[in-house]
C-alpha positions as CSV (number, residue, x, y, z in Angstrom):
1,M,-23.2,-16.1,-20.8
2,K,-24.6,-13.6,-18.5
3,R,-22.5,-14.7,-15.5
4,I,-19.3,-14.7,-17.6
5,L,-19.9,-11.2,-18.7
6,L,-20.7,-10.1,-15.2
7,L,-17.4,-11.8,-14.1
8,I,-15.5,-10.0,-16.7
9,G,-17.1,-6.8,-15.8
10,L,-16.2,-7.1,-12.1
11,V,-12.6,-7.8,-12.9
12,A,-12.3,-5.1,-15.5
13,V,-14.4,-2.3,-14.0
14,I,-11.6,-0.7,-11.9
15,P,-8.9,-0.8,-14.5
16,I,-11.2,0.6,-17.2
17,C,-12.3,3.3,-14.8
18,G,-8.7,4.0,-14.1
19,Y,-7.8,4.2,-17.6
20,L,-10.7,6.5,-18.7
21,V,-9.8,8.9,-15.7
22,S,-6.3,9.0,-16.9
23,V,-7.3,9.6,-20.5
24,Y,-9.6,12.5,-19.3
25,V,-7.1,14.0,-17.0
26,E,-4.2,13.8,-19.5
27,Y,-6.7,15.5,-22.1
28,D,-7.2,18.1,-19.6
29,Y,-3.6,18.8,-18.8
30,Q,-2.8,18.7,-22.7
31,K,-5.5,21.4,-23.1
32,Q,-4.0,23.5,-20.4
33,W,-0.6,23.1,-21.8
34,S,-1.8,24.2,-25.3
35,N,-3.4,27.3,-23.7
36,L,-0.3,28.0,-21.8
37,V,2.0,27.6,-24.9
38,A,-0.5,29.7,-27.0
39,K,-0.3,32.4,-24.4
40,E,3.4,32.5,-24.3
41,F,4.4,31.9,-27.9
42,G,1.2,32.4,-30.1
43,E,0.5,30.4,-33.4
44,K,4.2,29.2,-33.5
45,G,3.9,27.6,-30.1
46,L,0.8,25.8,-31.1
47,E,2.6,24.6,-34.4
48,A,5.3,23.4,-32.2
49,V,2.9,21.5,-30.0
50,A,1.2,19.9,-32.9
51,S,4.5,18.8,-34.6
52,G,5.6,17.1,-31.3
53,Q,8.4,19.6,-30.7
54,L,7.0,21.2,-27.6
55,T,4.7,18.7,-25.9
56,L,4.0,18.4,-22.3
57,Q,5.8,15.1,-22.1
58,R,8.9,16.4,-23.6
59,F,8.8,19.4,-21.4
60,C,8.5,17.5,-18.2
61,A,11.3,15.2,-19.4
62,D,13.7,18.1,-18.8
63,P,15.6,17.4,-15.5
64,E,15.2,21.1,-14.6
65,V,11.4,21.0,-14.3
66,A,10.8,17.2,-13.9
67,N,10.2,17.8,-10.2
68,E,7.6,20.5,-10.7
69,A,4.2,19.6,-9.2
70,A,2.4,19.7,-12.6
71,C,5.0,17.4,-14.1
72,Q,4.8,15.1,-11.3
73,T,1.3,15.0,-11.5
74,Y,1.3,14.4,-15.2
75,K,3.8,11.4,-14.9
76,N,1.4,10.0,-12.2
77,V,-1.4,10.1,-14.6
78,L,0.6,8.3,-17.3
79,L,1.5,5.7,-14.7
80,L,-2.2,5.5,-13.8
81,R,-3.1,4.6,-17.4
82,N,-0.2,2.0,-17.7
83,A,-1.1,0.4,-14.4
84,S,-4.8,0.2,-15.6
85,I,-3.8,-1.7,-18.8
86,V,-1.5,-4.1,-17.0
87,A,-4.2,-4.7,-14.3
88,L,-6.9,-5.3,-16.9
89,V,-4.8,-7.7,-19.0
90,A,-3.4,-9.6,-15.8
91,G,-7.0,-9.9,-14.4
92,L,-8.5,-11.3,-17.8
93,A,-5.5,-13.6,-18.4
94,L,-5.9,-15.0,-14.8
95,L,-9.6,-15.9,-15.5
96,L,-8.6,-17.4,-19.0
97,V,-5.9,-19.6,-17.2
98,I,-8.3,-20.7,-14.4
99,F,-10.8,-21.8,-17.1
100,L,-8.3,-23.6,-19.3
101,A,-6.8,-25.2,-16.1
102,A,-10.2,-26.6,-15.1
103,R,-10.8,-28.0,-18.6
104,L,-7.5,-29.6,-18.7
105,S,-7.5,-31.3,-15.5
106,A,-11.2,-32.5,-15.5
107,A,-9.9,-35.6,-17.3
108,S,-7.7,-36.9,-14.5
109,R,-7.9,-36.6,-10.6
110,V,-4.0,-36.7,-10.4
111,L,-3.7,-33.8,-12.8
112,L,-6.6,-32.1,-10.9
113,V,-4.6,-32.1,-7.8
114,N,-1.4,-31.2,-9.4
115,V,-2.8,-28.4,-11.2
116,F,-5.1,-26.8,-8.5
117,S,-3.1,-27.5,-5.4
118,P,-0.1,-25.2,-6.5
119,G,-2.6,-23.2,-8.4
120,I,-4.5,-21.8,-5.4
121,K,-1.2,-20.5,-4.0
122,A,-0.3,-18.7,-7.3
123,V,-3.9,-17.4,-7.7
124,L,-3.6,-15.9,-4.0
125,V,-0.2,-14.3,-4.8
126,I,-1.3,-12.9,-8.1
127,L,-4.6,-11.6,-6.5
128,F,-2.6,-10.1,-3.6
129,G,-0.7,-8.0,-6.2
130,L,-3.9,-7.2,-8.3
131,I,-5.6,-6.0,-5.0
132,L,-2.9,-3.7,-4.2
133,V,-2.6,-2.4,-7.7
134,Q,-6.3,-2.0,-8.3
135,G,-6.5,-0.3,-4.8
136,A,-4.0,2.1,-5.9
137,I,-5.8,2.7,-9.2
138,A,-9.1,3.2,-7.4
139,T,-7.6,5.6,-4.9
140,Y,-5.3,7.6,-7.1
141,G,-8.1,7.6,-9.8
142,A,-10.7,9.0,-7.6
143,Y,-8.3,11.6,-6.2
144,I,-7.1,12.9,-9.4
145,F,-10.6,12.9,-10.9
146,E,-12.0,14.9,-8.0
147,T,-9.1,17.2,-8.1
148,T,-9.6,17.9,-11.7
149,T,-13.3,18.1,-12.0
150,L,-14.5,19.2,-8.4
151,H,-11.4,20.9,-7.4
152,R,-11.9,19.3,-3.8
153,V,-11.1,15.9,-2.5
154,H,-13.1,13.6,-0.2
155,F,-9.9,12.4,1.7
156,V,-11.7,10.0,4.1
157,L,-13.7,8.2,1.4
158,I,-10.8,7.9,-1.0
159,G,-8.4,7.0,2.0
160,G,-10.9,4.1,3.0
161,I,-10.5,2.5,-0.4
162,G,-6.6,2.2,0.0
163,I,-6.9,1.1,3.5
164,G,-9.6,-1.5,2.6
165,A,-7.5,-2.8,-0.3
166,L,-4.4,-3.2,1.9
167,A,-6.3,-4.8,4.8
168,G,-8.2,-7.1,2.6
169,A,-5.2,-8.2,0.6
170,F,-3.3,-9.3,3.7
171,A,-6.4,-10.9,5.2
172,M,-7.0,-13.0,2.0
173,I,-3.5,-14.3,1.7
174,K,-3.1,-14.9,5.3
175,A,-6.4,-16.9,5.4
176,G,-5.4,-18.8,2.2
177,F,-2.0,-19.8,3.3
178,T,-2.7,-20.8,6.9
179,I,-4.9,-23.8,6.0
180,S,-3.2,-26.8,7.5
181,K,-2.3,-29.5,5.2
182,R,-3.4,-32.0,8.0
183,V,-6.9,-32.3,7.1
184,S,-9.4,-33.0,9.9
185,T,-13.0,-33.4,10.2
186,S,-15.3,-33.0,13.2
187,V,-18.2,-35.2,14.2
188,I,-20.6,-35.6,17.1
189,G,-20.9,-39.2,18.2
190,K,-19.0,-42.0,19.8
191,A,-16.2,-44.3,18.7
192,F,-16.8,-48.0,19.2
193,S,-14.1,-50.6,19.4
194,T,-14.2,-54.2,18.3
195,A,-14.7,-55.4,21.9
196,E,-17.6,-53.0,22.4
197,E,-19.5,-53.9,19.1
198,P,-18.1,-57.2,17.8
199,Q,-21.0,-58.0,15.6
200,L,-20.8,-54.7,13.9
201,W,-17.0,-54.8,13.3
202,S,-17.3,-58.4,12.1
203,F,-20.1,-57.3,9.6
204,V,-17.9,-54.5,8.3
205,R,-14.8,-56.4,8.0
206,E,-16.5,-59.3,6.1
207,I,-17.7,-56.8,3.5
208,A,-14.1,-55.4,3.2
209,T,-12.7,-58.8,2.7
210,R,-15.3,-59.7,0.0
211,L,-14.4,-56.4,-1.7
212,G,-10.7,-56.6,-1.3
213,A,-10.8,-53.3,0.3
214,T,-9.0,-51.9,3.4
215,P,-11.2,-52.2,6.4
216,P,-11.6,-48.9,8.6
217,K,-9.4,-48.5,11.6
218,N,-12.3,-46.7,13.5
219,I,-15.9,-46.8,13.5
220,V,-17.8,-43.7,14.6
221,I,-21.6,-43.9,15.3
222,G,-23.7,-40.7,15.6
223,L,-27.1,-39.1,14.9
224,E,-26.3,-37.0,11.9
225,P,-28.0,-38.7,9.0
226,N,-25.1,-39.5,6.7
227,F,-22.6,-42.4,5.9
228,Y,-19.2,-41.7,4.7
229,V,-15.5,-42.9,5.0
230,V,-12.5,-40.5,5.5
231,S,-8.7,-40.8,5.8
232,A,-8.4,-37.6,7.5
233,E,-8.0,-37.1,11.2
234,V,-11.5,-37.4,12.9
235,I,-12.2,-35.4,15.9
236,V,-15.3,-37.0,17.8
237,Y,-17.2,-34.6,20.2
238,P,-17.8,-34.3,23.1
239,G,-14.3,-34.8,24.4
240,A,-12.5,-34.0,21.1
241,A,-10.9,-37.4,20.8
242,K,-8.8,-37.8,17.8
243,H,-8.9,-40.8,15.6
244,Q,-6.2,-41.2,12.9
245,D,-6.3,-43.1,9.6
246,E,-9.4,-44.6,7.9
247,T,-12.8,-44.0,9.7
248,L,-16.2,-45.1,8.8
249,Y,-19.0,-42.9,10.1
250,L,-22.5,-44.7,10.7
251,S,-25.8,-42.9,11.3
252,L,-27.9,-44.7,13.9
253,P,-31.2,-43.1,12.8
254,L,-30.5,-44.3,9.2
255,M,-29.4,-47.6,10.4
256,R,-32.9,-48.0,12.0
257,I,-34.6,-47.4,8.8
258,L,-32.3,-49.5,6.4
259,S,-32.4,-53.2,6.3
260,R,-29.3,-55.3,6.8
261,E,-29.0,-55.9,3.0
262,E,-29.3,-52.3,2.3
263,M,-26.8,-51.5,4.9
264,T,-24.5,-54.1,3.2
265,A,-24.7,-52.2,0.1
266,V,-24.1,-48.7,1.7
267,I,-21.0,-50.1,3.4
268,G,-19.9,-51.8,0.4
269,H,-20.1,-48.4,-1.5
270,E,-18.3,-46.6,1.2
271,L,-15.4,-49.1,1.6
272,G,-15.2,-49.1,-2.3
273,H,-13.8,-45.7,-1.9
274,F,-11.0,-47.1,0.2
275,R,-10.4,-49.7,-2.6
276,G,-10.2,-47.0,-5.1
277,E,-8.0,-44.7,-2.6
278,D,-10.7,-42.1,-3.2
279,T,-10.4,-40.9,0.3
280,K,-6.5,-40.3,-0.1
281,F,-7.4,-38.2,-3.2
282,S,-10.0,-36.3,-1.1
283,L,-7.2,-35.5,1.4
284,K,-5.2,-33.8,-1.2
285,F,-8.0,-31.8,-2.8
286,Y,-9.7,-30.8,0.4
287,P,-7.2,-28.2,1.5
288,I,-7.8,-26.5,-1.9
289,Y,-11.5,-26.2,-1.0
290,A,-10.7,-25.1,2.5
291,G,-8.0,-22.6,1.4
292,T,-10.1,-21.0,-1.2
293,A,-13.1,-20.8,1.1
294,Q,-11.2,-19.3,3.9
295,A,-9.8,-16.7,1.5
296,L,-13.3,-15.8,0.2
297,I,-14.6,-15.5,3.9
298,A,-11.7,-13.2,4.6
299,L,-12.8,-10.9,1.7
300,E,-16.4,-11.3,2.4
301,S,-15.9,-10.2,5.9
302,R,-14.7,-6.9,4.6
303,G,-18.0,-6.3,2.6
304,N,-19.7,-4.4,5.2
305,D,-16.9,-1.7,4.9
306,G,-18.6,0.2,2.0
307,A,-16.2,1.9,0.0
308,K,-13.2,0.0,1.5
309,F,-14.5,-3.2,-0.2
310,L,-14.4,-1.4,-3.7
311,A,-10.9,-2.8,-4.6
312,L,-11.7,-6.2,-3.2
313,I,-14.6,-7.0,-5.5
314,P,-12.5,-8.3,-8.5
315,A,-10.4,-10.5,-6.2
316,F,-13.7,-11.9,-4.8
317,A,-15.0,-12.6,-8.3
318,V,-11.8,-14.3,-9.3
319,L,-11.6,-16.5,-6.2
320,S,-15.2,-17.4,-6.5
321,F,-14.7,-18.3,-10.2
322,F,-11.6,-20.5,-9.2
323,M,-13.6,-22.4,-6.6
324,E,-16.5,-22.8,-9.1
325,Q,-14.2,-24.3,-11.9
326,F,-12.4,-26.4,-9.5
327,A,-15.7,-27.8,-8.1
328,Q,-16.9,-28.4,-11.6
329,A,-13.8,-30.4,-12.6
330,E,-13.9,-32.3,-9.5
331,R,-17.7,-33.1,-10.0
332,T,-16.8,-34.5,-13.5
333,I,-14.3,-36.9,-12.0
334,G,-16.4,-37.5,-8.9
335,R,-19.4,-38.8,-10.8
336,G,-17.2,-41.7,-12.2
337,R,-15.8,-42.3,-8.7
338,E,-19.2,-42.5,-7.2
339,L,-20.5,-45.0,-9.9
340,E,-17.6,-47.2,-9.3
341,A,-18.2,-47.2,-5.5
342,D,-21.8,-48.1,-6.3
343,K,-20.6,-51.1,-8.3
344,A,-18.7,-52.2,-5.1
345,G,-21.9,-51.9,-3.1
346,T,-24.0,-54.0,-5.5
347,S,-21.2,-56.6,-5.8
348,V,-21.7,-57.4,-2.1
349,S,-25.4,-56.9,-1.8
350,S,-27.8,-56.0,-4.9
351,G,-28.5,-53.2,-7.2
352,K,-32.0,-53.1,-5.7
353,A,-30.6,-52.9,-2.2
354,L,-28.3,-50.0,-3.2
355,A,-31.1,-48.3,-5.0
356,T,-33.7,-48.4,-2.2
357,S,-31.1,-47.4,0.3
358,L,-30.2,-44.2,-1.7
359,L,-33.9,-43.4,-2.1
360,K,-34.5,-43.8,1.8
361,I,-31.5,-41.7,2.7
362,G,-32.6,-39.0,0.2
363,A,-36.2,-39.1,1.3
364,F,-35.7,-39.0,5.1
365,T,-32.5,-37.1,5.7
366,P,-34.4,-33.7,5.7
367,L,-36.3,-34.9,8.7
368,W,-33.2,-34.3,10.8
369,D,-33.7,-30.7,10.8
370,S,-37.1,-30.8,12.2
371,I,-35.9,-33.2,14.9
372,R,-33.1,-30.7,15.8
373,S,-35.5,-28.0,15.9
374,A,-37.7,-29.9,18.3
375,M,-34.8,-30.7,20.4
376,V,-34.0,-27.0,20.8
377,E,-37.4,-26.1,21.5
378,A,-37.7,-28.7,24.2
379,L,-34.4,-27.6,25.9
380,N,-35.7,-24.0,25.8
381,K,-38.6,-25.2,27.9
382,G,-36.4,-27.2,30.3
383,K,-37.4,-30.6,28.7
384,A,-35.5,-33.1,26.8
385,Y,-36.0,-36.1,24.5
386,T,-34.9,-39.5,25.6
387,N,-34.4,-41.2,22.3
388,V,-34.5,-38.9,19.2
389,S,-33.1,-41.7,16.9
390,A,-36.3,-43.8,17.6
391,L,-38.4,-40.6,17.1
392,Y,-36.7,-40.1,13.7
393,A,-37.4,-43.6,12.7
394,E,-41.1,-43.4,13.8
395,I,-41.6,-40.2,11.9
396,A,-40.0,-41.5,8.8
397,A,-42.3,-44.6,8.9
398,Q,-45.3,-42.3,9.1
399,N,-44.1,-40.1,6.4
400,G,-42.9,-42.7,3.9
401,K,-45.1,-41.6,1.0
402,P,-44.2,-42.6,-2.7
403,E,-44.4,-39.1,-3.9
404,L,-41.3,-38.2,-1.8
405,L,-39.3,-40.3,-4.4
406,D,-39.7,-37.9,-7.5
407,K,-38.0,-35.1,-5.7
408,V,-35.2,-37.3,-4.2
409,A,-34.2,-38.6,-7.7
410,S,-33.1,-35.2,-8.8
411,T,-31.2,-34.5,-5.7
412,A,-27.5,-35.4,-4.8
413,I,-26.5,-36.9,-1.4
414,S,-24.1,-34.7,0.6
415,H,-20.6,-35.7,1.8
416,P,-18.1,-33.8,3.9
417,T,-15.5,-33.4,1.1
418,D,-17.0,-34.0,-2.3
419,T,-20.2,-34.1,-4.0
420,H,-22.2,-37.0,-5.4
421,P,-24.1,-37.2,-8.8
422,P,-28.0,-36.9,-8.7
423,T,-29.8,-40.0,-7.5
424,N,-31.6,-40.6,-10.8
425,L,-28.3,-40.9,-12.6
426,R,-27.0,-43.4,-10.0
427,L,-30.2,-45.5,-10.4
428,Q,-30.0,-45.4,-14.2
429,A,-26.4,-46.8,-13.9
430,L,-27.8,-49.6,-11.9
431,G,-30.4,-50.4,-14.6
432,L,-33.2,-49.3,-12.3
433,S,-35.8,-46.5,-12.1
434,V,-37.9,-44.8,-9.5
435,A,-41.2,-46.0,-11.1
436,E,-40.2,-49.9,-10.5
437,L,-39.0,-49.2,-7.0
438,R,-42.0,-46.9,-5.8
439,D,-43.8,-49.5,-3.8
440,S,-40.8,-51.0,-2.0
441,A,-38.4,-48.2,-1.7
442,L,-39.7,-46.6,1.6
443,V,-40.5,-49.8,3.4
444,I,-39.2,-49.9,7.1
445,D,-39.2,-53.1,8.7
446,T,-37.9,-53.2,12.4
447,A,-37.1,-57.1,12.2
448,T,-34.6,-56.7,9.5
449,S,-33.2,-53.2,10.7
450,S,-29.5,-52.9,10.4
451,A,-29.7,-51.3,13.9
452,N,-29.9,-55.0,15.1
453,L,-26.2,-55.2,14.5
454,L,-25.5,-53.4,17.5
455,S,-25.3,-55.2,20.9
456,N,-27.7,-52.5,22.5
457,A,-29.0,-50.0,20.0
458,T,-31.4,-48.3,22.3
459,Q,-28.9,-47.7,25.0
460,I,-26.5,-46.2,22.4
461,E,-29.4,-43.9,21.0
462,E,-30.2,-42.6,24.5
463,E,-26.6,-41.9,25.1
464,L,-26.2,-40.1,21.7
465,T,-29.4,-38.1,22.3
466,E,-27.9,-36.9,25.7
467,I,-24.8,-36.0,23.9
468,E,-26.5,-34.0,21.2
469,H,-28.5,-32.1,23.9
470,R,-25.2,-31.2,25.7
471,V,-23.6,-30.0,22.5
472,L,-26.7,-27.8,21.6
473,L,-26.4,-26.2,24.9
474,E,-22.6,-25.8,24.8
475,R,-22.8,-24.2,21.4
476,G,-25.5,-21.7,22.5
477,M,-28.0,-23.2,20.1
478,A,-30.5,-23.8,23.0
479,W,-30.8,-22.3,26.5
480,L,-32.4,-23.8,29.4
481,P,-34.8,-21.6,31.5
482,E,-33.2,-19.6,34.1
483,D,-34.6,-21.5,37.0
484,E,-33.2,-24.8,35.4
485,Q,-29.8,-23.0,35.1
486,Q,-29.6,-22.1,38.8
487,Q,-30.1,-25.8,39.9
């Protein structure tokens, strides 16, 4: 409830302040008008003002005096009041529409895309107008307030608000509308053809056949601890080779610690997304995430400009709310999608195999950050690891303690384009629990490792390790000592 009130407050603060300033200044002008009338016409003049016969509004409506400075200012104050009311109503109405749209579309992924895909464009256009209006309200409101009360104006400060609103509005809408509809994802690794890894391809295609699912067109192997399928264009670094259509990404460090049966369940789960056309759905909703995120970044980048950011705060709050509501609706649908994919995984393996794979991945994925840090530290000293995938599996085997599982059960496994339900909910759907898997979930057996599906896993690991080192240097995440650079 506090978050909702804060959101409403952020959207309403500038219009309310503008309205209050207009009421105050109008009251001051009306007071000055009454004093002027009383001075010129005495009690009869005040009676005429009270009866509405000689009001400031009627006086300024006279074409002969309408262009007088005082009348122009008075009209601008009335315009400030009306603009503040419109901006307040429009901002609150936009929040309500976003909230209702999220609730409506949470029932269907088709509806979700059809509502939110054009919705982000509409929101950006409306916010563009609101930023300009609220920027004008904040700028003129501050100007007229200072003029009335202080009788002097901080032109630089007030001008900064208007300039910030104008620049922020254009930056936001440009960022939101320039997101390409052709979604692509980047990965560090290497793509392998059927000729290069026939056993692996045969393994994957057999699972696809058993599921009645579309087999992937590409298989990319890397060190990042994750498994996923995408229908987007995949750009594989180094080299920036582009791979179209369905791609399956496999993590070699995780393959080392997963048994063949567990790997069967994992790939069955991932290919289950192809069977359910989930990846095509992700292609449609991912640009919504990307467009909203880029627009937010464009607004946030203005946050260090002090007063210039003032008129952008409501837009930032509304966009954040839009993204939050969309993500919540997507998660509602996504939970069902993931549980259906889990059924696909168990249909080609077993519920226990899928469950232990989920627990292993959840328990050992965090190790990758420490491995990357160790690689950076080594490079900074002019050294390098030969095989970080083997190192990863070794550290995992040493740290496979049952107490890790309790933390894993409450977390969700990450994915490039959507979110997964917490692991404990997925285990419950499988009819299993952490308690009954505690002794077997983290067992790592090199003899049954799914890395044995590769023709020469060690050679691939060493090649991927070298690639990872190169990328760390190219991206400036690590630096060789000066004497090493000169060689």
